DORO-405210 format. One line per field, with one value per atom (N, C-alpha, C, CB): residue number from 1; residue in three letters; atom name; z, y negated, x negated. Coordinates in nm, 4 decimals, always signed. Glycine has a CB too. Layout:
BEGIN
num	NUM,... .
residu	Ala,... .
atome	CA,... .
z	Z,... .
y	Y,... .
x	X,... .
// end
This chain:
BEGIN
num	1,1,1,1,2,2,2,2,3,3,3,3,4,4,4,4,5,5,5,5,6,6,6,6,7,7,7,7,8,8,8,8,9,9,9,9,10,10,10,10,11,11,11,11,12,12,12,12,13,13,13,13,14,14,14,14,15,15,15,15,16,16,16,16,17,17,17,17,18,18,18,18,19,19,19,19,20,20,20,20,21,21,21,21,22,22,22,22,23,23,23,23,24,24,24,24,25,25,25,25,26,26,26,26,27,27,27,27,28,28,28,28,29,29,29,29,30,30,30,30,31,31,31,31,32,32,32,32,33,33,33,33,34,34,34,34,35,35,35,35,36,36,36,36,37,37,37,37,38,38,38,38,39,39,39,39,40,40,40,40,41,41,41,41,42,42,42,42,43,43,43,43,44,44,44,44,45,45,45,45,46,46,46,46,47,47,47,47,48,48,48,48,49,49,49,49,50,50,50,50,51,51,51,51,52,52,52,52,53,53,53,53,54,54,54,54,55,55,55,55,56,56,56,56,57,57,57,57,58,58,58,58,59,59,59,59,60,60,60,60,61,61,61,61,62,62,62,62,63,63,63,63,64,64,64,64,65,65,65,65,66,66,66,66,67,67,67,67,68,68,68,68,69,69,69,69,70,70,70,70,71,71,71,71,72,72,72,72,73,73,73,73,74,74,74,74,75,75,75,75,76,76,76,76 .
residu	Unk,Unk,Unk,Unk,Unk,Unk,Unk,Unk,Unk,Unk,Unk,Unk,Unk,Unk,Unk,Unk,Unk,Unk,Unk,Unk,Unk,Unk,Unk,Unk,Unk,Unk,Unk,Unk,Unk,Unk,Unk,Unk,Unk,Unk,Unk,Unk,Unk,Unk,Unk,Unk,Unk,Unk,Unk,Unk,Unk,Unk,Unk,Unk,Unk,Unk,Unk,Unk,Unk,Unk,Unk,Unk,Unk,Unk,Unk,Unk,Unk,Unk,Unk,Unk,Unk,Unk,Unk,Unk,Unk,Unk,Unk,Unk,Unk,Unk,Unk,Unk,Unk,Unk,Unk,Unk,Unk,Unk,Unk,Unk,Unk,Unk,Unk,Unk,Unk,Unk,Unk,Unk,Unk,Unk,Unk,Unk,Unk,Unk,Unk,Unk,Unk,Unk,Unk,Unk,Unk,Unk,Unk,Unk,Unk,Unk,Unk,Unk,Unk,Unk,Unk,Unk,Unk,Unk,Unk,Unk,Unk,Unk,Unk,Unk,Unk,Unk,Unk,Unk,Unk,Unk,Unk,Unk,Unk,Unk,Unk,Unk,Unk,Unk,Unk,Unk,Unk,Unk,Unk,Unk,Unk,Unk,Unk,Unk,Unk,Unk,Unk,Unk,Unk,Unk,Unk,Unk,Unk,Unk,Unk,Unk,Unk,Unk,Unk,Unk,Unk,Unk,Unk,Unk,Unk,Unk,Unk,Unk,Unk,Unk,Unk,Unk,Unk,Unk,Unk,Unk,Unk,Unk,Unk,Unk,Unk,Unk,Unk,Unk,Unk,Unk,Unk,Unk,Unk,Unk,Unk,Unk,Unk,Unk,Unk,Unk,Unk,Unk,Unk,Unk,Unk,Unk,Unk,Unk,Unk,Unk,Unk,Unk,Unk,Unk,Unk,Unk,Unk,Unk,Unk,Unk,Unk,Unk,Unk,Unk,Unk,Unk,Unk,Unk,Unk,Unk,Unk,Unk,Unk,Unk,Unk,Unk,Unk,Unk,Unk,Unk,Unk,Unk,Unk,Unk,Unk,Unk,Unk,Unk,Unk,Unk,Unk,Unk,Unk,Unk,Unk,Unk,Unk,Unk,Unk,Unk,Unk,Unk,Unk,Unk,Unk,Unk,Unk,Unk,Unk,Unk,Unk,Unk,Unk,Unk,Unk,Unk,Unk,Unk,Unk,Unk,Unk,Unk,Unk,Unk,Unk,Unk,Unk,Unk,Unk,Unk,Unk,Unk,Unk,Unk,Unk,Unk,Unk,Unk,Unk,Unk,Unk,Unk,Unk,Unk .
atome	N,CA,C,CB,N,CA,C,CB,N,CA,C,CB,N,CA,C,CB,N,CA,C,CB,N,CA,C,CB,N,CA,C,CB,N,CA,C,CB,N,CA,C,CB,N,CA,C,CB,N,CA,C,CB,N,CA,C,CB,N,CA,C,CB,N,CA,C,CB,N,CA,C,CB,N,CA,C,CB,N,CA,C,CB,N,CA,C,CB,N,CA,C,CB,N,CA,C,CB,N,CA,C,CB,N,CA,C,CB,N,CA,C,CB,N,CA,C,CB,N,CA,C,CB,N,CA,C,CB,N,CA,C,CB,N,CA,C,CB,N,CA,C,CB,N,CA,C,CB,N,CA,C,CB,N,CA,C,CB,N,CA,C,CB,N,CA,C,CB,N,CA,C,CB,N,CA,C,CB,N,CA,C,CB,N,CA,C,CB,N,CA,C,CB,N,CA,C,CB,N,CA,C,CB,N,CA,C,CB,N,CA,C,CB,N,CA,C,CB,N,CA,C,CB,N,CA,C,CB,N,CA,C,CB,N,CA,C,CB,N,CA,C,CB,N,CA,C,CB,N,CA,C,CB,N,CA,C,CB,N,CA,C,CB,N,CA,C,CB,N,CA,C,CB,N,CA,C,CB,N,CA,C,CB,N,CA,C,CB,N,CA,C,CB,N,CA,C,CB,N,CA,C,CB,N,CA,C,CB,N,CA,C,CB,N,CA,C,CB,N,CA,C,CB,N,CA,C,CB,N,CA,C,CB,N,CA,C,CB,N,CA,C,CB,N,CA,C,CB,N,CA,C,CB,N,CA,C,CB,N,CA,C,CB,N,CA,C,CB,N,CA,C,CB,N,CA,C,CB .
z	+7.8565,+7.9477,+7.8782,+8.0524,+7.8303,+7.7639,+7.8110,+7.8313,+7.6620,+7.6932,+7.7701,+7.5622,+7.8324,+7.9271,+8.0497,+7.9639,+8.0833,+8.2101,+8.2537,+8.2078,+8.0456,+8.0799,+8.0558,+8.0036,+8.0385,+8.0240,+8.1863,+7.8417,+8.2848,+8.3485,+8.4845,+8.3410,+8.4944,+8.5405,+8.4996,+8.5327,+8.4090,+8.3398,+8.3741,+8.1385,+8.4048,+8.4818,+8.6337,+8.5054,+8.6501,+8.8237,+8.8300,+8.9171,+8.7801,+8.8233,+8.7483,+8.8018,+8.6276,+8.6391,+8.7766,+8.5524,+8.7962,+8.8895,+9.0225,+8.8964,+9.0677,+9.1975,+9.1316,+9.2341,+9.0122,+8.9736,+9.0142,+8.7765,+9.0096,+8.9517,+9.1048,+8.8700,+9.1905,+9.3425,+9.3819,+9.4145,+9.3755,+9.4534,+9.4487,+9.3713,+9.2249,+9.1751,+9.2596,+9.0999,+9.3293,+9.4446,+9.5664,+9.4396,+9.6176,+9.7576,+9.8013,+9.7574,+9.6478,+9.6405,+9.6852,+9.4504,+9.5992,+9.5652,+9.6416,+9.4712,+9.7678,+9.9135,+9.9759,+9.9577,+9.9744,+10.0398,+10.0053,+9.9693,+9.9491,+9.9073,+9.9238,+9.7271,+9.9484,+9.9386,+10.0891,+9.8108,+10.1183,+10.2069,+10.4362,+10.1062,+10.3325,+10.5138,+10.4806,+10.5587,+10.4179,+10.4396,+10.4874,+10.5108,+10.4500,+10.4380,+10.4710,+10.3009,+10.3360,+10.2796,+10.4056,+10.2190,+10.4847,+10.5767,+10.6816,+10.6456,+10.7319,+10.8179,+10.8919,+10.8266,+10.7649,+10.7257,+10.6704,+10.6000,+10.5792,+10.5091,+10.3883,+10.5559,+10.3654,+10.2752,+10.2135,+10.3534,+10.3299,+10.4202,+10.2905,+10.6868,+10.3872,+10.2771,+10.1578,+10.3207,+10.0993,+9.9605,+9.8717,+9.9459,+9.9374,+9.8824,+9.8668,+9.9500,+10.0184,+9.9513,+9.8844,+10.0291,+9.8717,+9.7835,+9.6220,+9.8013,+9.5969,+9.5121,+9.4881,+9.5167,+9.4861,+9.5130,+9.4340,+9.6768,+9.5737,+9.5634,+9.3796,+9.7119,+9.3072,+9.2124,+9.1485,+9.2199,+9.1099,+8.9967,+8.9832,+9.0193,+9.1021,+9.0681,+9.0512,+9.1200,+9.0292,+9.0266,+8.9131,+9.0873,+8.8608,+8.6682,+8.5656,+8.6028,+8.6567,+8.5375,+8.5713,+8.5909,+8.6641,+8.7338,+8.5912,+8.8911,+8.5446,+8.4905,+8.3414,+8.5708,+8.3042,+8.1111,+8.0586,+8.0761,+8.1129,+8.0404,+7.9879,+8.1893,+8.0631,+8.0651,+7.9968,+8.0973,+7.9888,+7.9206,+7.7809,+7.9568,+7.7706,+7.6146,+7.5477,+7.6365,+7.6646,+7.5966,+7.6505,+7.5994,+7.6812,+7.6743,+7.5712,+7.7243,+7.4483,+7.3785,+7.2936,+7.3616,+7.2554,+7.2257,+7.1529,+7.2592,+7.2822,+7.2675,+7.2808,+7.4142,+7.2452,+7.2091,+7.0947,+7.2838,+7.0323,+6.9118,+6.8268,+6.8618,+6.8620,+6.7613,+6.8093,+6.8278,+6.9026,+6.9446,+6.8392,+7.1705,+6.7574,+6.6926,+6.5978,+6.6426,+6.5656,+6.3639,+6.3765,+6.2559,+6.4344,+6.4437,+6.4384,+6.5491,+6.3672,+6.2941,+6.3901,+6.1225,+6.4720,+6.5681,+6.5001,+6.7346,+6.5352,+6.4563,+6.5047,+6.3950 .
y	+0.0369,+0.0353,+0.0621,+0.1277,-0.0807,-0.1046,+0.0936,-0.2912,+0.0239,+0.1791,+0.1718,+0.2493,+0.0563,+0.0103,+0.1212,-0.1941,+0.0670,+0.0871,+0.2269,+0.0168,+0.3449,+0.4793,+0.5678,+0.5269,+0.4813,+0.5777,+0.5534,+0.5605,+0.4473,+0.4167,+0.5030,+0.3011,+0.5826,+0.6356,+0.8365,+0.5499,+0.7935,+0.9435,+0.9456,+0.9521,+0.8512,+0.8390,+0.9064,+0.6261,+0.8509,+0.8415,+1.0221,+0.6789,+1.0569,+1.2075,+1.3013,+1.2485,+1.2999,+1.3688,+1.3967,+1.3191,+1.2541,+1.2048,+1.3261,+1.0275,+1.3100,+1.3592,+1.5557,+1.2714,+1.5488,+1.7402,+1.7781,+1.7874,+1.7125,+1.7644,+1.8013,+1.6417,+1.6784,+1.7319,+1.8123,+1.6797,+1.8885,+1.9689,+2.0671,+2.0117,+2.1470,+2.2018,+2.2540,+2.1234,+2.1014,+2.1525,+2.1353,+2.0873,+2.1053,+2.1577,+2.3225,+2.0756,+2.3311,+2.5124,+2.5819,+2.5705,+2.4996,+2.6039,+2.6215,+2.5853,+2.4803,+2.4954,+2.6192,+2.3727,+2.5674,+2.6610,+2.8273,+2.6411,+2.8122,+2.9571,+3.0075,+2.9713,+2.9328,+2.9634,+2.9226,+2.8438,+2.8053,+2.7738,+2.7482,+2.6158,+2.7634,+2.6742,+2.8548,+2.5007,+3.0291,+3.1214,+3.0965,+3.1851,+3.0192,+3.0019,+3.1984,+2.9092,+3.2254,+3.3600,+3.4879,+3.4071,+3.4387,+3.5681,+3.5445,+3.5644,+3.3558,+3.3569,+3.3613,+3.2966,+3.3643,+3.3224,+3.4814,+3.2001,+3.5139,+3.5790,+3.6462,+3.5848,+3.6191,+3.5795,+3.4816,+3.5252,+3.4571,+3.2510,+3.2005,+3.2084,+3.2090,+3.1161,+3.1746,+3.1870,+3.2153,+3.2519,+3.2344,+3.3230,+3.1785,+3.1387,+2.9920,+3.1704,+2.8899,+2.8112,+2.7398,+2.7372,+2.8043,+2.8538,+2.8077,+3.0273,+2.9547,+2.9384,+2.8275,+2.9990,+2.7556,+2.7385,+2.5083,+2.8203,+2.5022,+2.3889,+2.4023,+2.4030,+2.4900,+2.5396,+2.5374,+2.6361,+2.5432,+2.5735,+2.4262,+2.6972,+2.3901,+2.2179,+2.1096,+2.1664,+2.2159,+2.0919,+2.1179,+2.1044,+2.2613,+2.2631,+2.2141,+2.5203,+2.2469,+2.1751,+1.9742,+2.2541,+1.9203,+1.7731,+1.7661,+1.7539,+1.8049,+1.7619,+1.7909,+1.7729,+1.9176,+1.9527,+1.8519,+2.1707,+1.8926,+1.8125,+1.6685,+1.7655,+1.5668,+1.4975,+1.3927,+1.5407,+1.5253,+1.5014,+1.5133,+1.5913,+1.6364,+1.6718,+1.5289,+1.7633,+1.4396,+1.3324,+1.2225,+1.3059,+1.2005,+1.1019,+1.1012,+1.1219,+1.2282,+1.2489,+1.1918,+1.4349,+1.2393,+1.1667,+1.0218,+1.1967,+1.0305,+0.8026,+0.7864,+0.6700,+0.7823,+0.7599,+0.7887,+0.8353,+0.8507,+0.8784,+0.7980,+1.0735,+0.7995,+0.6769,+0.5458,+0.6645,+0.5322,+0.3741,+0.4194,+0.3664,+0.4700,+0.4444,+0.3725,+0.5569,+0.4914,+0.4765,+0.3803,+0.5978,+0.2485,+0.1869,+0.0559,+0.2237,-0.0584,-0.1169,-0.2562,-0.1038,-0.3111,-0.3811,-0.5719,-0.3383,-0.6798,-0.7241,-0.9186,-0.6464 .
x	-1.3180,-1.4078,-1.5420,-1.3727,-1.6503,-1.7515,-1.8496,-1.8261,-1.8972,-1.9924,-2.1062,-2.0559,-2.1422,-2.2498,-2.1747,-2.2575,-2.0879,-2.0211,-1.9898,-1.9018,-1.9363,-1.9045,-2.0228,-1.7859,-2.1733,-2.2513,-2.3850,-2.3125,-2.2850,-2.3470,-2.3405,-2.3293,-2.1535,-2.1089,-2.1217,-2.0101,-2.1134,-2.1591,-2.3238,-2.1269,-2.4252,-2.5916,-2.5421,-2.6716,-2.4360,-2.4373,-2.3786,-2.2867,-2.2541,-2.2225,-2.3015,-2.0724,-2.4278,-2.5273,-2.6145,-2.5900,-2.6579,-2.7207,-2.6561,-2.6873,-2.5261,-2.4669,-2.4842,-2.2563,-2.4324,-2.4679,-2.6123,-2.4639,-2.7129,-2.8632,-2.8580,-3.0101,-2.8966,-2.8787,-2.8300,-2.8359,-2.7144,-2.5861,-2.7045,-2.4024,-2.7052,-2.8094,-2.9127,-2.8550,-2.9935,-3.1155,-3.0902,-3.2462,-2.9539,-2.8792,-2.8281,-2.7433,-2.7293,-2.7322,-2.8865,-2.7005,-2.9970,-3.1168,-3.1922,-3.1940,-3.2106,-3.1937,-3.1106,-3.1296,-3.0297,-2.9485,-3.0358,-2.7731,-3.0572,-3.0473,-3.2185,-2.9753,-3.2906,-3.4730,-3.4593,-3.6086,-3.4486,-3.5336,-3.4553,-3.5954,-3.2926,-3.2261,-3.2145,-3.0211,-3.2399,-3.1829,-3.0410,-3.2561,-2.8857,-2.7947,-2.7112,-2.7985,-2.7418,-2.7197,-2.6482,-2.8866,-2.8267,-2.8800,-2.7730,-3.0597,-2.7938,-2.7465,-2.5889,-2.8031,-2.4994,-2.3840,-2.2758,-2.4267,-2.3934,-2.3297,-2.2076,-2.3411,-2.1471,-2.0049,-2.0690,-1.8524,-2.0139,-1.9955,-2.1118,-2.1045,-2.1789,-2.3650,-2.3248,-2.5946,-2.3430,-2.3196,-2.2542,-2.3086,-2.1020,-2.0104,-2.0627,-1.8866,-2.1224,-2.1256,-2.3023,-2.0347,-2.3434,-2.4526,-2.4182,-2.4630,-2.3404,-2.2730,-2.2340,-2.2031,-2.1490,-2.0714,-2.0895,-2.0614,-2.2241,-2.3082,-2.3814,-2.4385,-2.4328,-2.4724,-2.3776,-2.5263,-2.2569,-2.1746,-2.1240,-2.0558,-2.0497,-2.0493,-2.1110,-2.0112,-2.2706,-2.4167,-2.3871,-2.5982,-2.3538,-2.4005,-2.2207,-2.4680,-2.1346,-2.0213,-2.0376,-1.7944,-2.0738,-2.1222,-2.1718,-2.2481,-2.3102,-2.3928,-2.4587,-2.4505,-2.4645,-2.4333,-2.2973,-2.3648,-2.2299,-2.0822,-2.1630,-1.9182,-2.2120,-2.2749,-2.3556,-2.2957,-2.4595,-2.5661,-2.5081,-2.6823,-2.4098,-2.3278,-2.2992,-2.1529,-2.1976,-2.1704,-2.2553,-2.0318,-2.3426,-2.4684,-2.4663,-2.6002,-2.5548,-2.6918,-2.5059,-2.8367,-2.4172,-2.3847,-2.3458,-2.3930,-2.2684,-2.2857,-2.4091,-2.2096,-2.5065,-2.6743,-2.7135,-2.7693,-2.6080,-2.7089,-2.5865,-2.7621,-2.4589,-2.3385,-2.4189,-2.1153,-2.4190,-2.5442,-2.6656,-2.6358,-2.6875,-2.8343,-2.8157,-2.9148,-2.6483,-2.6144,-2.5504,-2.5154,-2.5200,-2.4268,-2.4997,-2.3434,-2.5332,-2.6137,-2.5759,-2.5879,-2.6956,-2.6314,-2.6403,-2.7247,-2.5717,-2.5652,-2.5743,-2.4547 .
// end
């Protein structure tokens, strides 16, 4: 797998993670899911935020390391 393809896949995963974080925030703040569903609503909202964080943070770190490595290597 080439670096460009790997970067594109990681960017997609990062966007999905950010989207899940925003969805969880929407469920908690605007849809009032915890008030409507009780504990199940809290769990659904928290899982959206948790999965979003799991998807977005490690990909950002890996992308930063990968891009720093590309800057170090001289272009031929």
